[in-house]
C-alpha positions in Angstrom: 16.7 30.4 11.9 14.6 27.2 11.1 16.1 24.2 9.4 14.7 23.3 6.1 13.3 19.5 6.3 13.8 17.2 3.4 10.6 15.3 2.5 10.5 11.5 2.5 10.7 10.9 -1.2 14.0 12.9 -1.3 15.4 11.1 1.7 14.5 7.9 0.0 16.4 9.0 -3.2 19.3 9.8 -1.3 19.6 6.9 0.7 19.3 4.4 -2.4 22.2 6.5 -4.0 24.5 6.5 -1.0 27.6 4.6 -1.0 28.1 4.7 2.7 25.3 4.2 5.4 27.6 6.1 7.9 27.9 9.2 5.9 24.1 9.0 5.1 23.6 9.1 8.9 25.7 11.7 9.7 24.6 13.7 6.8 21.1 13.5 7.7 20.8 12.5 11.5 18.3 15.6 11.9 16.0 13.9 9.5 16.1 10.4 10.6 13.6 10.0 13.6 14.7 8.1 16.4 11.4 6.5 17.7 10.4 6.7 21.4 9.5 3.6 23.3 6.1 2.6 22.5 4.9 2.5 26.2 6.6 5.9 26.7 4.9 7.3 23.6 1.3 6.1 24.7 1.8 7.3 28.3 2.8 10.9 26.9 -0.4 10.6 24.7 -2.7 10.1 27.6 -1.0 12.9 29.5 -1.5 15.1 26.4 -5.2 14.2 26.0 -5.9 14.3 29.7 -7.0 10.8 29.8 -5.9 7.8 31.9 -4.6 4.3 30.6 -7.6 2.7 32.3 -9.9 4.5 30.1 -8.0 3.9 26.9 -7.8 0.1 27.6 -11.5 0.0 28.2 -12.4 1.7 25.1 -9.9 -0.3 23.0 -11.8 -3.2 24.4 -8.4 -4.9 25.6 -8.2 -7.0 29.0 -7.3 -4.6 31.7 -4.0 -6.4 33.1 -2.9 -7.1 29.7 -3.5 -3.7 28.5 -1.5 -2.1 31.4 1.5 -4.3 30.2 1.7 -1.9 27.0 1.5 1.4 29.1 4.1 0.1 31.4 6.5 -1.2 28.7 6.6 -4.8 29.8 4.9 -6.2 26.6 5.0 -5.0 23.2 1.5 -4.8 21.2 0.8 -6.9 18.2 -0.4 -4.9 15.2 -4.1 -5.7 15.9 -3.6 -4.4 19.7 -1.9 -1.3 18.5 -5.0 -0.7 16.0 -7.3 -1.3 19.0 -5.4 1.2 21.2 -6.0 3.4 18.2 -9.7 3.1 18.8 -9.4 3.7 22.6 -7.6 7.0 21.8 -10.2 8.0 19.1 -7.5 8.5 16.7 -7.8 9.6 13.0 -6.3 7.0 10.6 -3.1 9.4 10.2 -2.7 9.3 13.9 -3.1 5.5 13.7 -0.3 5.2 11.1 2.1 7.2 13.5 1.2 4.8 16.6 1.8 1.8 14.1 5.3 3.3 13.2 6.2 4.0 16.7 5.1 0.3 17.4 7.3 -0.8 14.6 4.1 -2.4 12.9 3.2 -2.4 9.3 0.8 0.6 8.2 -2.8 0.3 7.5 -3.2 0.0 3.5 -6.3 0.6 1.6 -5.9 -1.9 -0.8 -6.3 -4.4 2.0 -9.9 -5.3 2.4 -9.6 -5.6 6.5 -7.3 -2.4 6.7 -9.9 -0.5 4.4 -12.5 -1.4 7.1 -10.4 -0.1 9.9 -9.3 3.1 7.9 -13.1 3.4 7.5 -13.9 3.2 10.9 -11.3 5.2 12.3 -12.2 8.1 9.8 -15.6 8.3 10.8 -14.9 8.0 14.7 -16.5 4.4 15.1 -16.1 2.6 18.2 -14.1 -0.6 18.6 -17.4 -2.5 18.8 -18.9 -1.0 15.8 -15.5 -1.8 13.9 -15.6 -5.3 15.0 -19.3 -5.5 13.8 -18.3 -4.2 10.5 -15.4 -6.6 10.3 -17.8 -9.6 11.3 -20.5 -8.8 8.8 -17.9 -8.8 5.9 -16.6 -12.1 7.2 -13.0 -10.7 8.0 -11.2 -11.5 11.4 -11.9 -9.0 14.4 -9.0 -7.1 15.8 -7.4 -9.3 18.1 -9.2 -12.3 17.3 -6.9 -14.2 15.2 -4.9 -17.0 16.5 -1.2 -16.3 17.1 -1.8 -12.4 16.9 0.4 -11.7 19.7 
């Protein structure tokens, strides 16, 4: 028998009303995702898609040695690097949001100009190069181009 899932809004309401976080966790442990390690997640994604880490890193326009550190789990990426990997994987915006969640980074938001450009580029399956050009044309910082971004 399939267990009925609780939607996020309901979970939010119940969390805000709880008097004990321990009771909340024990009552909803099947609803609360334990996020996998980022490196493990992207390695599994490569396997599922039948691609290599090398090809994703190249499509993401990330320096090769640096990019492999994300895949082997020795380095956690910045939000911009996660977005670059989204382009490398050819992800849709929804998939990118999941990747950002796994990386424990803030989600893309359509009211933020730079994020809106990224969402547009992902939704239209543009390359990282095209996305970077759009950002530059609009006077916005490119992905991975801001100082202190790592």
